C-alpha positions in Angstrom: -258.7 -29.3 108.4 -258.3 -32.9 109.7 -260.4 -32.3 112.7 -263.4 -31.0 110.8 -263.1 -34.0 108.4 -263.1 -36.4 111.2 -266.1 -34.8 112.8 -268.0 -35.0 109.6 -267.2 -38.7 109.4 -268.2 -39.6 112.9 -264.8 -39.7 114.3 -263.6 -37.2 116.9 -260.0 -36.4 118.1 -261.0 -35.9 121.7 -262.2 -32.3 121.6 -261.4 -29.3 119.5 -259.5 -26.3 120.8 -259.1 -22.8 119.3 -256.8 -22.6 116.3 -253.1 -21.8 117.3 -251.8 -18.4 116.6 -249.1 -19.8 114.4 -249.4 -22.3 111.6 -248.6 -25.9 112.4 -247.1 -29.0 110.7 -249.5 -31.9 110.3 -248.7 -35.2 108.5 -250.5 -35.5 105.1 -248.9 -38.6 103.6 -246.7 -41.6 104.1 -244.8 -43.7 101.6 -243.4 -47.1 102.2 -239.9 -47.5 100.6 -240.9 -51.0 99.5 -243.3 -49.5 97.1 -240.3 -48.2 95.0 -239.3 -51.9 94.2 -239.7 -53.0 90.7 -242.4 -55.6 89.6 -241.1 -59.0 90.4 -238.6 -58.0 93.1 -239.0 -59.5 96.6 -240.9 -56.9 98.5 -239.9 -58.6 101.7 -236.3 -57.5 101.3 -235.0 -55.0 103.8 -235.1 -51.4 102.4 -234.3 -48.1 104.0 -235.0 -44.5 103.7 -231.9 -42.7 105.1 -230.5 -39.2 104.1 -232.8 -37.4 101.8 -232.8 -34.5 99.4 -235.4 -32.7 97.3 -235.1 -31.4 93.7 -235.0 -27.6 93.2 -238.7 -27.5 92.0 -239.7 -29.2 95.3 -241.5 -32.0 93.5 -239.2 -35.0 93.8 -237.7 -36.6 96.9 -234.5 -38.6 96.5 -233.4 -40.8 99.5 -230.5 -43.1 100.1 -231.3 -46.9 100.5 -228.2 -48.6 101.6 -229.6 -52.2 102.0 -230.6 -52.2 98.4 -227.6 -50.1 97.2 -229.8 -47.6 95.4 -231.3 -44.2 95.6 -235.1 -44.1 95.7 -237.2 -41.4 94.2 -240.8 -40.2 95.1 -242.9 -37.8 93.0 -244.6 -35.4 95.5 -246.1 -33.0 92.9 -249.3 -34.0 94.7 -247.8 -34.1 98.2 -250.9 -35.9 99.5 -250.5 -38.6 97.1 -246.9 -39.6 96.7 -246.0 -41.7 93.8 -243.1 -44.1 93.3 -240.5 -43.3 90.7 -238.3 -46.3 91.3 -234.8 -46.9 92.4 -231.5 -46.3 90.6 -228.6 -48.7 91.3 -225.6 -47.0 92.8 -223.2 -50.1 92.6 -222.3 -49.5 96.2 -223.8 -48.0 99.3 -225.2 -44.6 98.8 -224.8 -42.2 101.7 -226.0 -38.6 100.8 -227.4 -36.9 97.7 -227.3 -33.3 96.7 -229.0 -31.7 93.8 -228.2 -28.9 91.3 -230.6 -28.3 88.4 -231.3 -31.6 86.6 -228.4 -33.4 88.2 -228.1 -35.3 91.5 -224.7 -36.0 93.1 -224.5 -39.0 95.2 -221.8 -40.1 97.7 -221.3 -43.9 97.4 -219.3 -46.1 99.7 -217.4 -48.8 97.7 -215.1 -50.0 100.4 -214.0 -53.5 100.5 -212.9 -53.2 104.1 -212.4 -50.8 107.0 -208.7 -50.6 106.4 -209.0 -50.1 102.6 -211.8 -47.5 102.3 -213.0 -46.2 99.0 -215.8 -44.2 97.5 -217.0 -42.2 94.6 -219.3 -39.2 93.8 -221.8 -40.4 91.2 -223.6 -38.0 88.9 -227.2 -38.9 88.0 -229.1 -37.3 85.3 -232.6 -36.6 86.7 -234.2 -36.5 83.3 -232.9 -40.0 82.3 -232.4 -41.4 85.7 -229.0 -42.6 84.6 -225.6 -42.5 86.2 -223.5 -40.3 83.9 -220.3 -39.9 85.7 -218.2 -40.8 88.7 -215.4 -39.1 90.6 -213.0 -41.1 92.8 -213.0 -39.6 96.3 -210.1 -41.4 97.7 -211.9 -42.8 100.7 -215.3 -43.7 102.2 -217.7 -40.8 102.0 -220.5 -40.0 104.5 -222.0 -36.5 104.3 -222.1 -34.6 101.1 -223.1 -30.9 101.0 -223.5 -28.3 98.2 -222.8 -24.6 98.6 -225.9 -22.1 98.7 -224.4 -20.6 95.5 -224.3 -24.1 93.9 -220.6 -23.8 92.8 -219.0 -26.2 95.2 -219.6 -29.7 96.7 -217.8 -30.8 99.8 -217.6 -34.5 101.1 -216.8 -35.7 104.4 -214.5 -38.7 103.9 -215.1 -40.5 107.2 -213.0 -43.7 106.8 -215.1 -45.0 109.7 -213.8 -47.3 112.3 -214.6 -51.1 112.8 -216.7 -51.2 115.9 -215.5 -54.8 116.5 -211.9 -53.8 116.8 -210.2 -52.2 119.9 -213.6 -51.9 121.7 -214.6 -49.5 118.9 -212.1 -46.9 120.2 -209.9 -44.6 118.0 -207.3 -44.5 116.5 -208.1 -46.9 113.6 -206.4 -45.8 110.4 -206.6 -44.6 107.8 -207.6 -41.1 108.9 -210.6 -39.2 107.4 -210.5 -35.8 105.5 -212.7 -33.5 103.7 -212.7 -32.9 99.7 -214.1 -30.0 97.8 -215.0 -30.2 94.1 -216.1 -27.4 91.8 -219.6 -27.9 90.2 -221.4 -26.3 87.4 -224.4 -27.0 85.1 -222.2 -29.4 83.3 -221.3 -31.4 86.4 -218.5 -32.0 88.8 -214.9 -31.0 87.9 -213.2 -34.2 89.2 -209.6 -33.0 88.2 -210.0 -30.0 90.5 -210.6 -32.1 93.6 -209.1 -30.5 96.6 -208.2 -32.5 99.8 -208.3 -30.9 103.2 -206.6 -32.7 106.0 -208.0 -32.6 109.6 -205.3 -34.4 111.5 -203.7 -33.0 114.6 -206.7 -30.9 115.5 -208.9 -32.9 118.0 -208.0 -33.8 121.6 -209.4 -37.3 121.1 -207.3 -39.3 118.6 -206.0 -36.3 116.7 -204.2 -38.7 114.2 -207.4 -40.3 113.2 -210.1 -37.8 112.5 -213.5 -39.2 111.4 -215.5 -36.4 109.9 -219.2 -37.2 110.1 -221.3 -34.4 108.9 -220.7 -31.1 107.1 -222.7 -28.0 105.8 -221.9 -24.7 103.9 -223.0 -21.3 105.0 -223.8 -18.5 102.7 -220.2 -17.2 103.0 -218.9 -20.5 101.6 -217.5 -21.7 104.9 -217.9 -25.4 105.9 -218.5 -26.6 109.3 -217.6 -30.2 110.0 -218.5 -32.6 113.0 -215.9 -35.1 114.0 -218.3 -37.3 116.0 -216.0 -39.9 117.4 -213.4 -37.3 118.1 -215.9 -34.9 119.9 -214.6 -32.0 117.8 -215.9 -29.5 115.3 -213.9 -27.8 112.5 -214.7 -24.8 110.5 -213.1 -24.6 107.1 -212.8 -21.1 105.4 -214.0 -20.3 101.9 -210.4 -20.5 100.8 -210.2 -24.1 102.0 -208.0 -23.4 105.0 -208.8 -24.4 108.6 -210.4 -21.2 110.0 -211.1 -22.5 113.5 -211.5 -25.9 115.4 -212.6 -26.7 118.9 -213.8 -29.5 121.2 -217.6 -30.1 121.1 -217.4 -30.2 125.0 -219.3 -32.0 127.4 -222.5 -31.5 129.5 -223.9 -32.5 132.9 -227.7 -33.0 133.0 -230.3 -33.8 135.8 -233.8 -35.2 135.5 -233.2 -38.0 132.9 -233.7 -41.7 133.0 -230.3 -43.5 133.2 -231.3 -47.1 134.1 -232.9 -49.8 131.8 -234.9 -51.4 134.5 -238.3 -51.6 132.9 -239.6 -48.4 134.5 -239.7 -44.7 133.6 -237.9 -42.7 136.2 -236.7 -39.2 135.3 -234.7 -38.4 138.4 -231.3 -39.5 137.3 -228.1 -37.4 136.5 -225.3 -37.6 134.1 -222.0 -35.8 134.6 -219.4 -34.6 131.9 -220.9 -36.5 128.9 -219.2 -35.8 125.7 -221.5 -34.4 123.1 -220.1 -36.3 120.2 -222.2 -34.5 117.6 -223.6 -36.0 114.5 -225.5 -33.9 112.1 -224.9 -30.1 111.7 -226.6 -27.2 110.0 -225.9 -23.5 109.8 -228.5 -21.2 111.2 -226.8 -18.2 109.8 -223.3 -17.1 108.8 -222.2 -17.1 112.5 -224.1 -19.9 114.2 -224.7 -23.6 113.6 -226.8 -26.3 115.4 -225.6 -29.9 116.1 -227.4 -33.0 117.1 -225.6 -34.7 120.0 -226.1 -38.3 119.1 -223.2 -39.5 121.2 -221.2 -42.7 120.3 -218.9 -44.9 122.3 -218.8 -42.4 125.2 -222.6 -42.2 125.5 -224.7 -39.4 124.5 -225.7 -36.0 125.9 -229.4 -36.4 124.7 -229.9 -33.0 123.1 -228.7 -30.4 120.6 -226.4 -27.4 120.8 -226.1 -24.1 119.1 -222.6 -22.9 118.6 -221.0 -19.7 117.4 -218.4 -20.5 114.8 -215.7 -19.3 117.2 -216.7 -22.3 119.4 -218.7 -20.5 122.1 -221.9 -22.3 123.2 -224.9 -20.2 122.4 -227.6 -22.6 123.6 -227.7 -26.2 124.9 -230.9 -28.1 125.1 -229.9 -30.1 128.3 -232.5 -32.6 129.4 -235.4 -30.9 127.6 -235.7 -33.2 124.6 -235.7 -36.5 126.5 -238.4 -35.0 128.8 -240.4 -33.8 125.9 -240.3 -37.4 124.5 -241.5 -38.7 127.9 -244.4 -36.3 128.0 -245.9 -37.7 124.8 -245.1 -41.5 125.4 -242.0 -41.6 123.0 -239.2 -42.1 125.4 -237.2 -45.3 124.6 -236.7 -46.7 128.0 -234.5 -49.5 126.7 -232.0 -46.9 125.7 -231.7 -45.2 129.1 -228.2 -46.5 129.8 -226.9 -45.4 126.5 -228.2 -42.4 124.5 -231.7 -41.9 125.6 -233.8 -40.4 122.8 -230.5 -40.3 120.7 -230.8 -37.1 118.6 -229.2 -38.0 115.3 -230.4 -35.6 112.5 -230.9 -31.9 112.4 -231.9 -29.4 109.8 -233.0 -25.8 109.4 -235.5 -24.1 107.3 -237.2 -20.6 107.0 -240.9 -20.6 106.9 -242.5 -17.2 106.8 -240.6 -15.1 109.3 -239.5 -18.1 111.4 -236.2 -19.8 111.4 -237.0 -23.3 112.4 -234.8 -26.0 113.7 -235.9 -29.7 113.2 -234.3 -32.2 115.5 -234.9 -36.0 114.9 -234.8 -38.4 117.9 -233.7 -41.6 116.2 -234.9 -43.9 119.1 -238.0 -41.9 120.0 -239.1 -41.6 116.3 -240.1 -38.0 116.8 -238.9 -34.8 115.1 -239.0 -31.8 117.4 -239.6 -28.4 115.7 -238.2 -25.2 117.4 -238.4 -21.6 116.5 -234.8 -20.4 116.5 -235.3 -17.0 115.4 -233.3 -16.1 118.5 -230.5 -18.7 118.5 -229.9 -18.0 122.1 -233.5 -19.1 123.1 -235.1 -21.7 120.8 -238.7 -22.3 121.6 -240.3 -25.8 121.2 -243.3 -25.6 118.9 -244.2 -29.1 118.1 -243.4 -32.8 118.2 -244.0 -34.5 114.8 -244.7 -38.3 114.6 -242.4 -40.1 112.3 -241.7 -43.6 111.2 -239.1 -45.7 113.0 -235.7 -44.2 113.1 -235.9 -40.8 111.3 -232.7 -39.9 109.8 -233.2 -37.7 106.7 -234.9 -34.4 107.3 -235.9 -32.1 104.3 -237.5 -28.7 104.6 -239.4 -27.5 101.6 -240.4 -23.9 102.6 -241.5 -22.8 99.1 -244.4 -25.3 99.3 -244.9 -25.2 103.1 -243.9 -28.9 103.3 -241.5 -30.9 105.4 -240.4 -34.5 104.9 -238.7 -37.1 106.9 -236.9 -40.4 105.8 -237.2 -43.1 108.4 -234.4 -45.8 108.1 -235.7 -48.7 110.1 -237.4 -51.5 108.2 -238.9 -54.4 110.2 -240.5 -56.0 107.2 -240.7 -59.6 108.5 -244.0 -61.0 109.8 -246.1 -58.0 108.9 -244.1 -55.5 110.9 -243.5 -51.9 110.0 -241.6 -50.9 106.8 -239.3 -48.1 106.3 -241.2 -44.9 105.3 -240.9 -41.4 103.9 -243.4 -39.1 105.6 -244.6 -35.7 104.5 -246.0 -32.9 106.5 -247.7 -29.6 105.5 -247.6 -26.4 107.4 -250.8 -24.6 107.6 -253.2 -22.6 109.9 -255.0 -24.8 112.5 -254.4 -27.0 115.3 -251.8 -29.8 115.6 -253.1 -33.2 115.0 -250.4 -34.9 117.3 -249.8 -35.7 120.1 -253.3 -36.9 121.1 -252.2 -37.7 124.7 -249.6 -35.8 126.8 -248.4 -35.6 130.5 -247.1 -32.0 129.8 -247.2 -30.1 133.0 -247.1 -33.0 135.4 -244.7 -32.5 138.3 -242.9 -34.9 138.9 -242.8 -35.8 135.2 -245.0 -38.7 134.4 -243.5 -40.9 131.8 -245.8 -43.4 130.1 -246.4 -45.7 127.1 -247.5 -49.2 126.1 -251.2 -48.4 126.9 -252.9 -51.7 126.7 -256.4 -51.2 128.3 -258.9 -48.5 128.8 -261.7 -47.8 131.2 -264.2 -45.1 132.0 -265.1 -43.3 135.1 -268.9 -43.8 135.2 -269.4 -40.7 137.2 -267.1 -38.5 135.0 -267.5 -39.3 131.4 -264.3 -37.5 130.3 -262.0 -39.1 132.9 -260.4 -42.4 131.6 -258.1 -44.9 133.1 -255.4 -46.7 131.1 -252.9 -49.3 132.1 -249.4 -50.1 130.7 -248.2 -53.6 129.9 -245.0 -55.5 130.5 -243.0 -53.0 128.5 -242.4 -51.5 131.8 -242.3 -54.7 133.9 -241.0 -53.3 137.1 -243.5 -50.4 137.1 -247.1 -51.8 136.2 -249.3 -48.6 136.3 -252.7 -47.1 136.0 -252.9 -43.7 134.3 -255.7 -41.1 134.9 -256.5 -39.3 131.8 -258.5 -36.0 131.5 -260.1 -36.3 128.1 -262.0 -33.0 128.1 -259.4 -31.3 125.8 -257.1 -31.9 123.0 -254.6 -33.3 123.6 -255.9 -35.3 126.5 -253.9 -35.0 129.6 -252.4 -37.7 131.9 -252.9 -36.2 135.3 -251.8 -39.1 137.5 -249.9 -42.3 137.6 -250.7 -45.0 140.2 -248.3 -48.0 140.4 -249.9 -51.3 141.1 -248.3 -52.8 144.2 -248.2 -56.0 146.1 -247.2 -56.0 149.7 -246.2 -52.4 149.4 -243.8 -52.8 146.5 -244.4 -52.6 142.7 -246.0 -55.9 141.7 -243.9 -58.3 139.8 -245.0 -61.1 137.5 -247.7 -58.9 135.8 -248.5 -58.1 132.2 -251.6 -56.0 132.5 -253.9 -56.0 129.4 -257.4 -55.0 130.7 -258.9 -52.6 133.3 -262.4 -52.0 134.4 -263.6 -49.6 137.1 -265.5 -50.7 140.2 -267.0 -48.8 143.2 -265.0 -46.7 145.6 -262.3 -45.9 143.1 -261.0 -49.5 142.7 -260.3 -51.5 139.7 -260.5 -55.0 138.2 -257.3 -55.8 136.1 -256.6 -58.6 133.6 -253.0 -59.8 133.4 -251.9 -61.8 130.4 -249.8 -64.8 131.4 -246.5 -65.9 129.9 -245.8 -69.6 130.9 -242.1 -69.3 129.9 -241.5 -66.4 132.2 -243.7 -67.9 135.0 -246.2 -65.0 134.8 -249.7 -66.5 135.5 -253.0 -65.6 133.6 -254.8 -63.8 136.4 -257.6 -61.3 137.4 -256.7 -58.9 140.1 -258.6 -56.5 142.2 -256.8 -53.3 143.3 -257.9 -50.4 145.4 -257.7 -46.7 144.3 -254.1 -46.5 145.6 -253.1 -49.4 143.3 -252.6 -52.0 146.0 -253.7 -55.5 145.0 -256.4 -56.8 147.4 -257.5 -60.0 145.5 -256.0 -62.4 142.9 -257.6 -65.0 140.8 -255.7 -67.4 138.6 -257.2 -69.8 136.1 -258.1 -73.3 136.9 -255.4 -76.0 136.6 -257.5 -78.0 134.1 -257.8 -74.9 131.8 -254.1 -74.1 132.0 -253.2 -77.5 130.4 -254.0 -75.9 127.0 -252.6 -72.4 127.9 -250.4 -70.4 125.4 -248.5 -67.1 125.6 -251.4 -65.1 124.4 -253.8 -65.0 127.2 -256.2 -62.6 129.0 -256.6 -59.4 127.1 -259.7 -57.4 128.2 -261.9 -57.2 131.2 -265.6 -56.1 131.9 -268.0 -56.4 134.8 -271.6 -57.5 134.5 -273.8 -57.8 137.6 -270.8 -58.3 139.9 -269.3 -61.0 137.6 -266.1 -60.6 135.5 -265.8 -61.3 131.8 -262.2 -61.7 130.3 -261.1 -62.5 126.8 -258.4 -65.0 125.8 -256.6 -63.3 123.0 -255.8 -66.3 120.8 -256.6 -70.0 120.4 -255.3 -72.3 123.0 -254.6 -76.0 122.5 -258.1 -77.1 123.5 -259.9 -74.6 121.2 -261.4 -75.5 117.9 -259.7 -73.7 114.9 -260.8 -70.0 114.6 -262.4 -70.0 118.1 -261.3 -68.3 121.4 -262.8 -68.3 124.8 -264.6 -65.6 126.7 -264.3 -66.6 130.4 -266.5 -65.4 133.2 -265.4 -65.3 136.8 -267.6 -65.1 139.9 -265.5 -63.4 142.4 -267.8 -64.4 145.2 -267.3 -68.2 144.7 -264.1 -68.3 142.5 -266.0 -70.2 139.9 -265.0 -70.0 136.3 -267.2 -70.6 133.2 -267.1 -69.7 129.6 -268.3 -69.5 126.1 -266.5 -69.5 122.7 -266.1 -66.6 120.3 -265.7 -67.0 116.5 -262.7 -65.1 115.0 -262.5 -63.9 111.4 -259.8 -65.5 109.4 -256.9 -63.4 108.1 -253.3 -63.1 107.2 -251.0 -63.3 110.1 -252.8 -64.1 113.3 -256.3 -62.7 114.5 -257.2 -62.2 118.1 -259.0 -60.2 120.8 -257.7 -57.2 122.4 -260.4 -55.6 124.7 -263.8 -55.9 126.2 -266.4 -53.3 127.3 -270.1 -53.4 128.3 -272.7 -50.9 127.1 -276.5 -51.4 127.3 -277.4 -54.9 126.2 -274.1 -55.7 124.5 -270.6 -56.9 125.2 -268.3 -55.1 122.9 -265.0 -56.5 121.8 -261.8 -55.3 119.8 -260.9 -58.0 117.2 -257.8 -57.4 115.2 -254.9 -59.0 113.2 -251.3 -58.4 114.1 -250.5 -56.6 110.7 -249.2 -53.0 110.1 -249.5 -50.5 107.3 -251.1 -51.5 104.0 -251.1 -55.2 105.0 -253.5 -54.5 108.0 -256.9 -55.9 107.2 -258.8 -56.3 110.5 -259.1 -53.8 113.3 -262.8 -53.8 114.3 -265.2 -53.3 117.1 -267.6 -56.2 117.3 -270.4 -57.0 119.8 -272.2 -59.9 121.4 -275.8 -59.6 122.9 -275.5 -60.1 126.6 -278.7 -62.1 126.5 -277.0 -64.7 124.3 -274.1 -65.1 126.7 -274.8 -68.4 128.6 -271.6 -69.5 130.1 -271.0 -73.2 130.7 -268.7 -75.2 132.9 -265.2 -75.5 131.6 -265.1 -79.3 131.9 -267.8 -79.5 129.2 -268.6 -78.1 125.7 -268.7 -74.4 125.6 -271.5 -72.6 123.6 -270.5 -70.7 120.5 -271.7 -67.1 120.5 -272.8 -65.0 117.4 -271.1 -61.7 116.9 -271.8 -58.6 114.9 -269.3 -56.1 113.5 -270.0 -52.7 114.7 -267.1 -50.6 113.2 -264.1 -50.9 111.1 -261.3 -49.0 112.8 -258.8 -49.0 109.9 -260.4 -45.9 108.3 -260.2 -44.1 111.6 -256.4 -44.8 111.9 -255.7 -43.8 108.4 -256.9 -40.2 109.1 -253.6 -39.4 110.8 -251.9 -40.2 107.5 -249.3 -42.5 108.8 -249.3 -46.3 108.5 -252.0 -48.2 110.2 -250.8 -49.2 113.7 -250.8 -52.9 114.8 -252.1 -52.9 118.3 -255.5 -51.4 118.9 -255.7 -52.5 122.4 -257.9 -50.2 124.6 -261.6 -49.4 124.5 -264.1 -47.8 126.9 -267.7 -47.0 126.3 -269.7 -44.2 128.0 -273.4 -44.6 128.8 -274.3 -42.3 126.0 -272.5 -44.6 123.5 -269.3 -42.7 123.2 -266.5 -45.1 122.4 -262.9 -44.3 123.3 -260.1 -46.1 121.6 -256.3 -46.1 122.3 -253.4 -47.9 120.6 -250.4 -49.6 122.3 -247.1 -48.2 121.2 -245.0 -51.1 122.4 -243.0 -48.8 124.6 -241.2 -47.4 121.5 -239.4 -50.8 121.1 -239.2 -51.6 117.4 -242.3 -49.3 116.9 -242.9 -45.8 116.0 -244.0 -44.9 119.4 -247.2 -43.3 118.1 -250.2 -43.5 120.4 -253.5 -42.8 118.7 -256.5 -42.1 121.0 -259.9 -41.0 119.5 -263.6 -41.3 120.1 -266.8 -41.9 118.1 -270.5 -42.6 118.8 -272.2 -45.9 118.5 -274.8 -46.0 115.9 
């Protein structure tokens, strides 16, 4: 297992716990969709991995890539080493693919406008990777499904609305509908296409149904969501409407409903329409829907319905709160859809009927045991890339795969990815940090600094940065077990109120339970570069800003780490300022007794993107630093722990020449982060070192804002 491999390599995931009684999913590989681009193509172009399918042998994944207008294919014969199989041009926007034998059937949107929608179902020969046939569908396709018997394909013809018209409200004609087409080993019988009308059913805009997602059960019935109409339709095996009903509304408590730069799970929502997106049958009588919401908000969970319309189970606030426990709650979506569950699928592994629910904004897939549809049990939260949308169970191989649509390929940011998980005996590798069991619920994220309690070597303190600008906080972490537990949250205050104008990036412990904090300045936002002393209660007792003469050359990227040596404070300036020689940054020393500032210069490695410092810690005779680039994934080249001998630190007055120190690289952190089999994270920002040389590292998840939300926390011993 991964834990044993990490221990053997000198890397520990906090502490081992006994193996779980049930098998667990762990990520074993990631594949960037840009890797499917042909030689000579511009790899900086936007790509995506949206809805995904798997071939019947379980060895090839096929995903929709609408920005490129292609379907992409991945060889997962060796699931730990996925290989690119290239892209196939769809001459339009592919939506969903289904597979029968050696053929794939792809819904393709060819619409010229919202008012003149069109689309086709293309047949792809998987042996030659060529499009061999197309069926005109009569409108813009969204979801495509194939019956369990493999004899029928159904397509939801959404004919989606223009969100720039009529405040995105319905009706906006033409109306959508569903089509069915017989299919066999030779392909689809286009001439036998059957159109099933859905008008006149929904309470919301009955003249303009917009079918979003559909699925077959074993009996050949089709369940269809009409997301914008907040309605669900069941079509019988004979093609007639068997039942239809409103998806209803929910009222929930204990959720974050305000986007105010703070995590506060005390809000309530009343009568929020479910507006379901994805749907999957659990059995012939029950199906589960992901309640993404739309123009009326979002109810933030999932619901299991009986096909007669009765609610068997609703998740209420539990998904949002589970996201908050592991640092994946997207605070910036609190006034809209919260975690925004969009995708859902079902698979049977062993004797367990499992539901997989993807939080698009939280970038997590929640796994539930739904053997009893009335009482699903949350088993795991799987880390995904940004924006999981395609979910593919592969039970015959004990695999599960996700397609993650968001591509931030500019400036070295995260690409769209497909991620592969394996179900096996052993402990879960993720999350590594949780506030589960806290009451009231402790929401957290964007951990930007780390410190150690010197008298309790398994007690750590972390701080959050300006991602939560109205709630700067210090978190107490019990790292004696896996996952580590956040046991307390202390808000940093000034004059009795949460402190404003802070961007906390460094923390160091001092006597009597207090802390020294480093706040990174932001000149454009009038946030000063500052060092602060706070008591155990979080109240600021002293503040030290930088000298005016030094600020003449200041930049956005300022104080990032903090450490205490013999009563004096060391802080790192992350990047070069105007008065720094190229490739050098300042290490500044503050004498709190006199208020005097002095400093030295530190030599940065060169690299693609930018390179800077993220953290400081002192152990023995050395000052240790985190030096890193700002790149992600396979472009990341520098994430390292370095050190400078304390004896060589001879800080000089800031109005003269500052001495240049010599550094030594202690550990490359990139191999550490690769052991979780995702892409290498950008922001390695927290480090604390125990007296025995145990080094703790934590990454900053950017508050789940254009980021996967993953927080990696691990330890290793200094050599």
